[in-house]
GUDOTOR-240251 format. One record per residue: x, y, z of N, C-alpha, C in turn. Coordinates in steps of 0.05 Angstrom, whole numbers, padded with zeros to 5 digits, always signed. Atoms other than C-alpha are relative to their C-alpha. Example, Ala and Ser with C-alpha at 12.3 -4.5 7.8 and 13.67 -1.06 7.14 Angstrom:
2
+00018-00024+00000+00246-00090+00156+00018+00024+00000
-00016-00024-00001+00273-00021+00143-00015+00022+00014
//
This chain:
438
+00028-00008+00005+01420+00964-01271-00018-00018+00015
+00017+00019-00014+01392+00900-01244+00002+00004+00030
-00002-00005-00029+01420+00917-01175-00016+00024+00008
+00016-00024-00006+01386+00985-01178-00030-00007+00001
+00028+00009+00000+01319+00953-01196-00006-00015+00025
+00005+00016-00024+01327+00904-01139-00001+00018+00024
+00000-00018-00023+01343+00960-01091-00026+00016+00001
+00025-00015+00001+01283+01000-01115-00023-00018+00009
+00022+00018-00008+01238+00939-01107+00000-00005+00030
-00002+00004-00029+01264+00926-01037-00010+00024+00016
+00009-00024-00013+01252+00998-01018-00031+00002-00001
+00030-00001+00003+01181+00995-01046-00013-00020+00020
+00010+00021-00018+01170+00930-01007+00000+00010+00029
-00002-00009-00028+01195+00962-00942-00021+00022+00006
+00021-00021-00004+01148+01022-00952-00027-00013+00004
+00025+00014-00003+01090+00975-00961-00003-00013+00027
+00000+00012-00026+01108+00937-00899-00004+00021+00022
+00002-00021-00020+01117+01001-00860-00029+00011+00001
+00027-00010+00000+01049+01027-00883-00020-00020+00012
+00018+00021-00011+01016+00961-00866+00002-00001+00030
-00004+00000-00029+01046+00962-00797-00013+00025+00013
+00012-00025-00010+01025+01035-00788-00030-00003+00002
+00029+00003+00000+00953+01020-00807-00009-00021+00021
+00008+00020-00019+00952+00958-00764+00001+00011+00029
-00002-00013-00026+00976+00997-00703-00022+00020+00004
+00021-00021-00002+00928+01054-00717-00027-00013+00004
+00026+00014-00002+00870+01005-00726-00003-00011+00028
+00002+00011-00027+00886+00971-00661-00004+00021+00021
+00002-00021-00020+00892+01037-00624-00026+00014-00001
+00024-00017+00003+00833+01075-00652-00026-00016-00003
+00025+00015+00005+00785+01021-00673-00005-00022+00020
+00003+00023-00017+00798+00961-00631+00005+00006+00029
-00006-00007-00028+00816+00999-00567-00025-00005+00017
+00023+00006-00016+00770+00975-00511-00014+00026+00009
+00015-00023-00009+00714+01023-00494+00001+00002+00031
+00000-00004-00029+00713+01054-00424-00024-00014+00011
+00022+00016-00012+00671+01009-00380-00019+00019+00015
+00020-00016-00014+00607+01041-00355-00003-00009+00029
+00004+00007-00029+00602+01044-00279-00030-00003+00005
+00028+00005-00005+00536+01013-00259-00006+00001+00030
+00008-00004-00028+00504+01036-00194-00027-00013+00005
+00025+00013-00006+00451+00991-00164-00013+00014+00024
+00014-00018-00020+00400+01034-00125-00026-00013+00008
+00024+00014-00011+00348+01000-00081-00019+00019+00014
+00021-00017-00012+00284+01038-00065-00027-00008-00011
+00026+00002+00014+00210+01040-00080+00001+00020-00022
-00006-00017+00023+00218+01068-00150-00027+00012-00010
+00024-00014+00009+00163+01119-00162+00006+00014-00027
-00003-00015+00025+00151+01161-00224+00022+00022+00004
-00021-00020-00006+00195+01215-00191+00028-00012-00001
-00026+00014+00002+00252+01165-00182+00008-00005-00029
-00007+00007+00028+00248+01142-00254+00008+00024-00016
-00006-00025+00014+00248+01213-00280+00029+00009+00006
-00026-00010-00007+00310+01232-00241+00022-00020-00007
-00020+00020+00008+00347+01166-00254+00005+00003-00030
-00003-00003+00029+00334+01174-00329+00016+00026-00006
-00014-00025+00005+00358+01246-00326+00030-00002+00007
-00028+00004-00008+00422+01228-00288+00015-00018-00020
-00013+00018+00019+00437+01171-00336+00005+00014-00027
-00004-00015+00025+00428+01217-00396+00024+00019+00003
-00022-00019-00004+00476+01268-00366+00027-00014+00002
-00025+00015-00004+00527+01213-00353+00002-00024-00019
+00000+00022+00020+00516+01170-00415+00028-00008-00007
-00026+00010+00006+00575+01125-00428+00019-00001+00023
-00018-00001-00024+00605+01137-00359-00013-00014+00024
+00014+00012-00023+00554+01119-00305-00028-00006-00007
+00028+00008+00004+00488+01083-00306-00012-00009+00027
+00014+00008-00024+00441+01079-00246-00021-00020-00007
+00019+00022+00006+00402+01014-00246-00018-00003+00025
+00018+00001-00023+00340+01016-00200-00007-00029+00008
+00011+00025-00012+00321+00957-00155-00026+00008+00014
+00026-00010-00009+00247+00967-00143-00012-00017+00022
+00016+00013-00020+00208+00950-00080-00028+00013+00000
+00026-00013+00002+00137+00968-00101-00018-00004+00025
+00017+00001-00024+00087+00984-00045-00018-00024+00002
+00019+00022-00003+00035+00931-00061+00013-00027+00006
-00013+00026-00002+00087+00875-00060+00018-00003+00025
-00019+00002-00022+00133+00893-00002-00009+00019+00023
+00004-00017-00023+00116+00918+00067+00027+00012+00008
-00026-00012-00008+00168+00963+00100+00017-00021+00015
-00015+00020-00015+00187+00905+00146+00014-00020-00018
-00011+00019+00019+00197+00857+00088+00024+00013-00015
-00021-00015+00015+00239+00909+00051+00025+00002+00018
-00022-00003-00019+00282+00920+00113+00016-00027+00002
-00013+00025-00003+00297+00846+00121+00015-00009-00025
-00013+00007+00025+00314+00836+00047+00026+00016-00002
-00024-00016+00002+00363+00894+00049+00021-00009+00020
-00019+00009-00021+00394+00870+00114+00014-00026-00008
-00012+00025+00009+00405+00800+00086+00021+00005-00021
-00019-00006+00022+00438+00829+00024+00026+00011+00011
-00024-00013-00011+00486+00872+00064+00015-00018+00019
-00013+00018-00019+00500+00820+00116+00018-00019-00015
-00017+00018+00016+00529+00777+00061+00024+00014-00012
-00023-00016+00008+00579+00833+00045+00004-00001-00031
-00001+00000+00029+00562+00829-00029-00002+00029-00011
+00001-00027+00013+00565+00887-00079-00024+00002-00018
+00024-00001+00017+00496+00875-00108-00016+00025+00003
+00013-00026-00005+00470+00940-00077+00021+00020+00007
-00019-00021-00006+00510+01004-00078-00012+00022+00017
+00014-00022-00014+00459+01054-00053-00028-00010+00008
+00026+00009-00010+00398+01040-00011-00015+00022+00014
+00017-00018-00015+00340+01081+00014-00011-00015+00024
+00009+00013-00024+00323+01064+00086-00020+00018+00015
+00019-00014-00017+00265+01084+00130+00017+00015+00021
-00016-00016-00019+00289+01139+00178+00006-00014+00026
-00006+00015-00025+00285+01090+00236+00019-00023-00003
-00019+00022+00005+00331+01039+00203+00029+00008+00001
-00027-00009+00003+00393+01081+00201+00019-00012+00021
-00017+00012-00021+00420+01056+00268+00007-00029-00006
-00004+00028+00005+00411+00984+00247+00019-00004-00023
-00016+00004+00024+00444+00992+00179+00028+00013+00001
-00025-00016-00001+00502+01037+00201+00024-00018-00002
-00024+00017+00000+00550+00978+00211+00007-00011-00028
-00005+00010+00027+00542+00958+00138+00005+00023-00020
+00000-00022+00019+00546+01028+00108+00023+00019+00004
-00023-00018+00001+00598+01080+00091-00005+00025+00017
+00002-00026-00013+00609+01139+00139+00002+00022-00021
+00002-00020+00021+00592+01201+00099+00011+00028+00008
-00009-00026-00009+00623+01257+00140+00021+00013-00017
-00022-00011+00016+00683+01265+00095-00010+00006-00029
+00011-00004+00027+00639+01266+00032-00017+00025-00003
+00018-00023+00001+00595+01325+00051+00012+00022+00018
-00011-00023-00015+00620+01394+00071-00022+00011+00018
+00020-00014-00017+00586+01436+00125-00019+00017-00016
+00017-00016+00017+00561+01481+00071-00022-00016-00013
+00020+00018+00012+00526+01423+00037-00020-00009+00020
+00019+00009-00021+00496+01399+00102-00018+00022+00010
+00016-00023-00009+00471+01468+00120-00023+00006-00019
+00023-00003+00018+00426+01466+00059-00024-00017+00008
+00021+00020-00007+00387+01409+00091-00014+00008+00025
+00017-00006-00023+00330+01419+00140+00010-00017+00024
-00010+00015-00023+00354+01400+00210-00018-00024+00008
+00018+00023-00006+00292+01356+00222+00005-00023-00019
-00006+00021+00019+00311+01317+00160+00026-00014+00006
-00026+00011-00007+00383+01307+00184-00001-00015+00027
+00002+00010-00027+00359+01286+00253+00006-00030+00002
-00002+00030-00001+00357+01211+00236+00026-00010-00013
-00022+00008+00017+00422+01210+00196+00027-00006+00014
-00024+00004-00015+00473+01201+00252-00001-00025+00017
-00003+00023-00018+00498+01141+00290+00026+00004+00016
-00023-00005-00018+00544+01151+00350+00015+00025-00008
-00011-00026+00007+00555+01222+00327+00011+00002-00028
-00010+00000+00028+00577+01202+00256-00022+00002-00020
+00019-00002+00022+00540+01221+00193+00002-00026-00016
+00000+00025+00015+00521+01154+00161-00021-00001-00021
+00021-00001+00020+00463+01175+00118-00006+00029-00007
+00010-00026+00006+00433+01235+00083-00030-00003-00008
+00029+00003+00006+00358+01248+00075-00006+00002-00029
+00009-00002+00028+00323+01237+00009-00026+00016-00001
+00026-00013+00000+00253+01260+00026-00012-00001+00028
+00012-00003-00026+00207+01276+00084-00030-00001-00002
+00029+00000-00003+00135+01262+00104-00007+00005+00029
+00010-00002-00027+00093+01276+00165-00027-00013+00001
+00027+00011-00004+00031+01243+00194-00021+00021-00004
+00021-00020+00007-00033+01277+00171-00027-00014+00000
+00027+00010+00002-00108+01270+00172-00011+00007-00028
+00014-00004+00025-00141+01261+00104-00030+00000+00005
+00030+00001-00001-00214+01276+00093-00011+00004-00028
+00014-00003+00026-00262+01272+00035-00016+00026+00002
+00012-00026-00003-00281+01345+00026-00029-00001-00010
+00027+00001+00010-00343+01328-00015-00019-00011+00020
+00018+00013-00020-00371+01283+00040-00002+00018+00025
+00001-00017-00024-00353+01331+00097-00018+00023-00005
+00017-00023+00006-00388+01389+00063-00029-00007-00001
+00028+00009+00000-00451+01347+00058-00011-00003+00029
+00008+00003-00027-00453+01341+00134-00013+00027+00010
+00010-00025-00012-00494+01392+00176+00023+00017+00010
-00022-00018-00007-00448+01452+00184+00026-00007-00013
-00024+00010+00013-00400+01422+00134+00022+00021-00005
-00020-00021+00005-00366+01488+00116+00015+00007+00025
-00013-00006-00026-00352+01502+00189+00019-00023+00008
-00017+00023-00007-00324+01432+00198+00027+00001-00015
-00024-00002+00016-00275+01443+00141+00019+00021+00013
-00016-00020-00013-00251+01507+00175+00012-00010+00026
-00010+00011-00025-00244+01472+00242+00022-00020-00004
-00021+00019+00006-00204+01416+00211+00026+00014-00007
-00025-00014+00009-00155+01465+00180+00015+00012+00024
-00013-00012-00023-00142+01498+00247+00009-00020+00021
-00008+00021-00018-00135+01432+00284-00022-00005+00022
+00021+00008-00019-00184+01394+00329+00012-00016+00023
-00007+00019-00021-00179+01359+00395-00013-00027-00007
+00013+00027+00005-00196+01284+00396-00029+00001+00008
+00028-00001-00009-00260+01300+00435-00017+00013-00021
+00015-00014+00021-00282+01349+00381-00003-00018-00025
+00000+00017+00023-00264+01300+00327-00021-00023+00003
+00018+00022-00006-00302+01242+00359-00029+00009+00000
+00028-00011-00001-00363+01286+00370-00012+00003-00028
+00010-00002+00027-00368+01294+00294-00014-00025-00009
+00012+00025+00008-00388+01221+00290-00031+00001+00001
+00029-00001-00003-00459+01238+00313-00013+00016-00022
+00011-00016+00022-00467+01286+00254+00003-00013-00027
-00006+00013+00026-00445+01237+00201-00021-00020-00006
+00021+00018+00008-00499+01201+00163+00008-00018-00024
-00009+00017+00022-00457+01167+00110+00002-00029+00007
-00001+00029-00004-00452+01092+00101+00029-00010+00003
-00028+00009-00002-00376+01089+00097+00011+00004+00028
-00013-00002-00026-00328+01084+00156+00006+00029+00006
-00006-00027-00009-00320+01148+00196+00030+00005+00000
-00029-00004-00003-00246+01138+00210+00014-00026-00005
-00016+00023+00006-00194+01091+00183+00029+00006+00007
-00028-00003-00006-00124+01082+00210+00013-00028+00001
-00013+00026+00000-00072+01026+00204+00006-00009+00028
-00003+00009-00028-00076+00986+00269+00010-00029+00002
-00013+00026-00002-00042+00920+00252+00026+00003+00017
-00024-00001-00017+00019+00902+00294+00025+00006-00016
-00024-00007+00017+00071+00940+00253+00007+00029+00007
-00011-00025-00007+00111+01004+00254-00019+00024-00005
+00019-00022+00006+00057+01048+00222-00019+00005+00023
+00017-00003-00024+00012+01034+00282+00015+00013+00023
-00016-00012-00022+00068+01051+00330+00004+00030-00005
-00003-00029+00006+00077+01118+00294-00024+00015+00012
+00024-00013-00011+00005+01135+00313+00000+00001+00030
-00001+00001-00029+00015+01112+00384+00019+00021+00011
-00020-00019-00009+00078+01154+00392-00010+00029-00004
+00012-00027+00003+00042+01215+00363-00018+00006+00024
+00017-00005-00023-00010+01207+00418+00017+00005+00025
-00017-00001-00024+00044+01197+00470+00014+00027+00002
-00014-00026-00001+00084+01259+00450-00018+00024-00001
+00020-00021-00003+00021+01300+00445-00005+00005+00030
+00004-00002-00028+00012+01286+00519+00025+00010+00015
-00025-00007-00013+00086+01294+00538+00022+00000-00021
-00020-00002+00021+00135+01319+00485+00027-00012+00007
-00026+00011-00008+00196+01296+00525-00002-00027+00012
+00005+00026-00013+00168+01228+00542+00024-00018+00000
-00022+00020+00001+00227+01186+00518+00024+00008+00016
-00023-00008-00016+00279+01228+00552-00005-00004+00030
+00007+00004-00028+00241+01220+00618-00006-00029+00007
+00009+00027-00007+00211+01151+00614+00012-00022-00017
-00012+00020+00017+00250+01116+00559-00022-00017-00013
+00019+00019+00012+00214+01054+00533-00017-00014+00022
+00018+00010-00021+00173+01045+00596-00027+00013-00005
+00026-00011+00007+00099+01052+00578-00022-00005+00020
+00019+00004-00021+00066+01031+00642-00002+00025+00017
+00002-00027-00011+00053+01104+00657-00028+00011-00007
+00026-00012+00007-00010+01148+00657-00001+00008-00029
-00001-00008+00028+00011+01177+00590+00000-00023-00019
-00001+00023+00017+00028+01110+00561-00026-00014-00003
+00027+00013+00000-00040+01082+00580-00020+00017-00015
+00020-00018+00013-00079+01143+00556+00004+00000-00030
-00005+00000+00028-00045+01143+00489-00011-00025-00014
+00010+00025+00012-00065+01070+00477-00030-00002+00004
+00028+00002-00006-00134+01075+00509-00017+00015-00022
+00015-00015+00021-00155+01126+00456-00005-00019-00024
+00004+00018+00023-00144+01075+00400-00018-00023+00007
+00017+00021-00008-00177+01020+00439-00029+00009+00000
+00027-00010-00001-00239+01062+00451-00011+00006-00028
+00008-00006+00028-00241+01085+00378-00010-00025-00014
+00008+00025+00014-00246+01013+00355-00021-00016+00016
+00016+00019-00015-00278+00975+00412-00026+00012+00013
+00023-00011-00015-00327+01025+00444-00017+00019-00016
+00016-00022+00012-00348+01084+00401-00006-00005-00029
+00004+00006+00029-00348+01052+00331+00009+00023-00018
-00011-00021+00017-00308+01111+00306+00015-00013-00024
-00014+00015+00021-00265+01061+00267-00010-00029+00000
+00009+00027+00001-00287+00992+00243+00022-00019+00010
-00020+00019-00010-00253+00931+00275+00020-00010-00021
-00018+00010+00021-00223+00912+00208+00026+00016-00002
-00025-00015+00001-00171+00967+00217+00023-00014+00015
-00021+00015-00015-00134+00920+00265+00015-00019-00018
-00014+00017+00019-00114+00880+00203+00016+00016-00020
-00011-00017+00022-00089+00939+00162+00028+00010+00006
-00024-00017+00002-00020+00963+00146-00008+00024-00017
+00007-00026+00012-00015+01028+00108-00015-00002-00027
+00012+00001+00026-00031+01009+00036-00029-00012+00001
+00028+00010-00001-00092+00965+00052-00019+00019+00014
+00018-00019-00014-00119+01019+00099-00009+00021-00020
+00007-00020+00020-00117+01069+00042-00020-00011-00021
+00018+00013+00019-00149+01021-00007-00028-00003+00011
+00026+00003-00012-00205+01005+00041-00015+00026+00004
+00012-00027-00004-00216+01078+00057-00012+00011-00026
+00010-00011+00025-00223+01098-00016-00023-00016-00011
+00021+00016+00013-00265+01039-00040-00026+00000+00016
+00024+00001-00016-00313+01043+00019-00010+00028+00009
+00009-00028-00005-00324+01119+00019+00005+00008+00029
-00006-00010-00027-00288+01132+00085+00001+00030+00001
+00001-00029-00003-00292+01201+00114+00027+00011+00008
-00026-00010-00010-00226+01209+00152+00020-00024-00001
-00021+00020+00002-00160+01172+00145+00026+00011+00012
-00027-00007-00010-00094+01174+00184+00020-00011-00020
-00019+00009+00020-00038+01172+00133+00025+00018+00000
-00024-00016+00005+00026+01204+00107-00006+00021-00021
+00005-00022+00018+00029+01269+00068+00005-00007-00029
-00006+00008+00027+00053+01231+00006-00023-00016-00013
+00021+00018+00010-00011+01190-00002-00013+00010-00026
+00014-00010+00023-00043+01236-00052+00016-00002-00026
-00017+00005+00023+00016+01224-00099+00008-00029-00003
-00008+00028+00001+00033+01153-00080-00018-00017-00018
+00019+00017+00014-00029+01126-00113-00012+00013-00025
+00010-00012+00024-00038+01171-00173+00005-00017-00025
-00007+00017+00023-00004+01122-00220-00020-00023-00003
+00020+00022+00000-00052+01066-00201-00022+00006+00020
+00020-00008-00019-00111+01100-00168-00021-00022+00004
+00022+00019-00006-00164+01058-00133-00026+00011-00011
+00024-00012+00011-00218+01107-00153+00006+00030-00002
-00008-00028+00002-00195+01174-00180-00024+00019+00004
+00023-00017-00004-00266+01203-00178-00003+00006+00030
+00002-00004-00029-00262+01196-00102+00026+00013+00010
-00025-00009-00010-00188+01209-00091+00005+00030-00006
-00005-00028+00006-00191+01277-00124-00012+00019+00021
+00012-00016-00022-00232+01302-00064+00016-00002+00026
-00015+00003-00025-00179+01283-00013+00014+00027+00007
-00013-00024-00010-00154+01341+00030+00015-00008+00026
-00016+00005-00023-00103+01344+00086-00007+00020+00023
+00004-00017-00023-00111+01371+00157+00018-00011+00022
-00016+00009-00023-00071+01368+00222-00014-00023+00014
+00011+00021-00016-00081+01306+00264-00013+00011+00025
+00011-00009-00026-00126+01313+00325+00020-00003+00023
-00018+00000-00024-00092+01325+00392-00017-00004+00025
+00014+00002-00026-00111+01312+00464-00006+00028+00010
+00006-00026-00013-00145+01370+00500+00022+00007+00019
-00022-00008-00017-00090+01409+00533+00027-00011-00009
-00025+00012+00011-00039+01370+00492+00011+00016-00023
-00014-00013+00022+00008+01390+00437-00007-00013-00027
+00003+00012+00027-00005+01381+00362+00025-00017-00005
-00022+00019+00003+00038+01322+00342-00004-00016-00026
+00000+00016+00025+00053+01292+00273+00027-00013-00004
-00025+00014+00002+00105+01239+00263+00015+00006-00026
-00017-00002+00023+00163+01253+00217+00007-00028-00010
-00009+00025+00013+00177+01198+00168+00015+00007-00026
-00014-00005+00024+00211+01190+00102+00023-00020-00004
-00021+00019+00007+00272+01157+00072+00027+00014-00002
-00028-00009+00001+00347+01167+00080+00016-00017-00019
-00018+00015+00019+00402+01146+00032+00025-00008+00015
-00024+00010-00012+00459+01102+00055+00016-00014-00022
-00018+00012+00020+00520+01078+00015+00012-00025+00012
-00011+00026-00010+00540+01005+00022+00030+00002+00005
-00029+00001-00006+00607+00996+00055+00015-00018-00020
-00013+00020+00017+00620+00940+00006-00001+00008-00030
+00000-00010+00027+00608+00981-00057+00028+00006-00010
-00026-00007+00012+00667+00988-00104-00002+00025-00017
+00005-00023+00018+00638+01050-00137-00008+00024+00017
+00010-00020-00019+00632+01098-00078+00000+00028-00011
-00001-00028+00010+00654+01161-00115-00023+00006-00019
+00023-00004+00018+00602+01151-00169-00026+00001+00015
+00025+00000-00016+00549+01135-00117-00004+00026+00014
+00002-00026-00014+00564+01198-00078-00009+00022-00020
+00007-00020+00020+00559+01239-00142-00030-00002-00006
+00029+00003+00005+00489+01210-00155-00016+00010+00023
+00014-00010-00024+00468+01224-00083-00002+00030+00000
+00000-00029+00000+00488+01296-00090-00018+00011-00022
+00019-00007+00021+00449+01300-00155-00028-00001+00011
+00027+00003-00012+00387+01276-00117-00006+00022+00020
+00003-00021-00020+00398+01332-00066+00001+00028-00012
+00000-00027+00012+00401+01389-00116-00028+00012+00003
+00026-00013-00002+00345+01440-00113-00020-00011-00020
+00018+00009+00022+00317+01418-00180-00010-00028+00005
+00009+00027-00005+00316+01344-00162-00019-00002+00023
+00018+00001-00023+00284+01356-00094-00028+00011-00007
+00026-00011+00008+00229+01398-00125-00015-00021-00018
+00012+00021+00017+00217+01341-00176-00012-00022+00018
+00010+00021-00018+00209+01292-00118-00027+00009+00012
+00026-00009-00011+00154+01336-00090-00021+00001-00022
+00020-00004+00021+00119+01353-00156-00009-00027-00011
+00007+00025+00012+00121+01282-00182-00006-00023+00019
+00003+00022-00019+00121+01240-00118-00015+00008+00025
+00014-00008-00025+00089+01282-00063+00017+00001+00025
-00017+00000-00024+00149+01276-00017+00010+00028+00005
-00010-00027-00007+00170+01339+00020+00030+00001-00005
-00028-00003+00004+00238+01364-00002+00015+00004+00027
-00016-00002-00025+00294+01362+00050+00019+00024-00001
-00018-00024+00002+00329+01426+00026-00016+00025+00008
+00014-00024-00009+00311+01493+00058-00008+00018-00022
+00006-00019+00022+00313+01530-00008-00027-00004-00012
+00027+00005+00012+00248+01497-00031-00021+00017+00015
+00020-00013-00017+00210+01529+00027+00004+00030+00001
-00006-00028-00003+00244+01597+00025+00002+00015-00027
-00004-00012+00027+00251+01610-00050-00027+00011-00010
+00025-00011+00010+00197+01658-00076-00010-00014-00025
+00008+00014+00025+00197+01621-00143-00013-00026+00007
+00013+00025-00008+00181+01555-00108-00027+00005+00012
+00025-00007-00012+00126+01588-00068-00021+00007-00021
+00018-00008+00022+00096+01616-00132-00009-00025-00015
+00007+00025+00015+00098+01547-00166-00017-00018+00018
+00014+00018-00019+00071+01512-00103-00012+00016+00022
+00012-00018-00020+00024+01558-00064-00005-00015+00026
+00006+00015-00024+00011+01502-00014+00024-00002+00019
-00023+00002-00017+00081+01509+00015-00005+00011+00028
+00005-00012-00027+00055+01553+00072-00014-00021+00017
+00013+00021-00015+00009+01496+00093+00019-00023+00007
-00020+00020-00006+00066+01446+00088+00017+00008+00023
-00017-00010-00022+00109+01488+00133-00015-00001+00027
+00015+00001-00025+00053+01491+00184-00002-00028+00010
+00001+00028-00009+00045+01416+00185+00027-00010+00011
-00027+00008-00009+00120+01407+00192+00007+00012+00027
-00006-00013-00025+00120+01455+00251-00008-00018+00024
+00009+00018-00021+00084+01401+00291+00013-00027-00001
-00013+00026+00004+00131+01345+00270+00015-00009+00025
-00015+00013-00023+00159+01297+00323+00015-00024-00011
-00018+00022+00008+00212+01243+00319-00003-00024+00018
-00004+00024-00016+00217+01172+00341+00029+00001+00011
-00027-00002-00011+00278+01163+00386+00020-00015-00017
-00020+00013+00018+00340+01148+00343+00020-00017+00016
-00017+00018-00016+00368+01091+00385+00004-00026-00015
-00006+00024+00015+00400+01027+00360-00020-00022+00003
+00019+00022-00005+00348+00981+00391-00028+00008-00006
+00027-00009+00005+00289+01021+00366-00017-00020-00015
+00017+00018+00017+00266+00971+00313-00009-00024+00016
+00008+00023-00017+00267+00913+00363-00021+00009+00020
+00019-00010-00020+00231+00955+00415-00027+00004-00013
+00024-00006+00014+00180+00976+00364-00016-00026-00007
+00013+00026+00005+00165+00903+00345-00015-00010+00025
+00012+00009-00025+00151+00887+00418-00024+00017+00006
+00023-00018-00005+00107+00949+00426-00023-00007-00019
+00021+00005+00020+00069+00933+00362-00016-00026+00007
+00014+00025-00006+00054+00862+00384-00019+00003+00023
+00018-00002-00024+00026+00878+00453-00021+00022-00002
+00020-00022+00001-00007+00945+00439-00022-00006-00020
+00021+00006+00019-00043+00919+00378-00019-00021+00011
+00018+00019-00013-00071+00862+00420-00022+00014+00016
+00020-00016-00015-00105+00914+00463-00021+00012-00018
+00019-00012+00019-00136+00949+00403-00019-00021-00011
+00017+00022+00009-00162+00881+00380-00019-00010+00022
+00018+00008-00022-00195+00873+00448+00009-00027+00013
-00009+00026-00010-00153+00811+00466+00013+00002+00028
-00011-00005-00027-00118+00841+00527-00008+00028+00008
+00006-00027-00009-00129+00902+00570+00022+00019-00006
-00021-00020+00004-00092+00967+00562+00022-00003+00022
-00019+00003-00022-00059+00957+00630+00019-00024-00006
-00017+00023+00006-00034+00888+00609+00018+00006-00024
-00016-00005+00023-00010+00913+00542+00025+00017+00006
-00023-00017-00006+00034+00969+00568+00019-00013+00020
-00017+00014-00020+00059+00926+00626+00017-00021-00014
-00015+00022+00013+00078+00867+00582+00020+00011-00021
-00019-00012+00019+00109+00911+00528+00025+00011+00014
-00023-00011-00015+00152+00946+00580+00017-00022+00011
-00015+00023-00010+00172+00880+00612+00017-00013-00021
-00014+00014+00021+00191+00848+00546+00023+00017-00011
-00021-00018+00009+00232+00909+00524+00023+00000+00020
-00020-00001-00020+00269+00912+00590+00015-00027+00001
-00013+00026+00000+00283+00837+00587+00018-00003-00024
-00017+00001+00024+00310+00843+00516+00025+00017+00004
-00023-00018-00005+00355+00901+00537+00020-00013+00019
-00017+00013-00020+00381+00862+00597+00015-00023-00013
-00013+00022+00013+00396+00803+00553+00024+00010-00017
-00021-00011+00016+00438+00846+00506+00023+00009+00018
-00021-00010-00018+00476+00878+00564+00017-00022+00013
-00014+00022-00013+00496+00810+00593+00016-00017-00019
-00014+00017+00019+00524+00782+00529+00030+00007+00001
//
């Protein structure tokens, strides 16, 4: 009997041990099991309201799996040149602090050596959704190394309330919409009685100023770079620069202070001082809605084609931002998935509606529903019809720095136009020769 009791007690003890082990294993497996690590994507760009909306939306859709963490380069704090150098230093160190970066369309060639080739990640069908002009800047040596995020073109802003107060103001508005020559535009100065500046454009020695110069140049000769390259000691090269020099130094069309302006300060000065006309990008009317300088004035801003030379071609510079994936990222699959999310029809329309950037997908411009929601699409397509590109060459950014230095000196009245184009050409050729002999 005692042996039976002992056996029963041992069996009971073994059951208890078994149950304890079972619960211990179950607890370890179900409760203590490590959670799946969230993949964190670090995305560097100027983070607008549109960016934040789409990043939040993507993170919600991928909660617990992927999180996009923005690295912001706000406009007031970083010029495009400063942003470029910070990104270049980060990638040069081969670190994984940045997975995805937005680059100015003219930086693609420079950043290609640090970024992932994307040809195998995007099918032809996916690429065919994208506007050819937007894809233009995304190749290096024939390889797809970037995809476009958004698109802008150069445009003339004007204060409609002030223009309509001028003699014949209604007719001026109609003429602006159809496009003016520079002579016609300059002639309007005699009819303007306002106290503010007639015309503001960014004329400091930086890339934005060179965009305006190249617009002038390609208005005179659309195939200039294929024929003359970066040699500007030509009749067209001089005429394109002389226009800006005369506007500032001779005719008082623009105040001399514009020679100190990059893009954001030029806009601020224009708004605060009741400027009449402004050379800018098509995104300006949305860029500054979050922190307007004076909304009572900014609400009257309207867009028109840039003036052209008599007998010349309408010419508006394409700009915008492309997306590149760091070669050193360890999360490339997740990064590509986020990029494709940003290129969906819905995301692209959000970039336009919330940020003012032109979508890079053809469906936005051809879809009747989009046209109904955004009646201004017809005008956008017309402005884009006159779009021109800067030459996508590896040494463009270095050449542009040289151009900006010498050409801006002429606009400041410190050297002649002849000296500016001659010295810019000489310095560019010298730099190219130095590279070739290394």
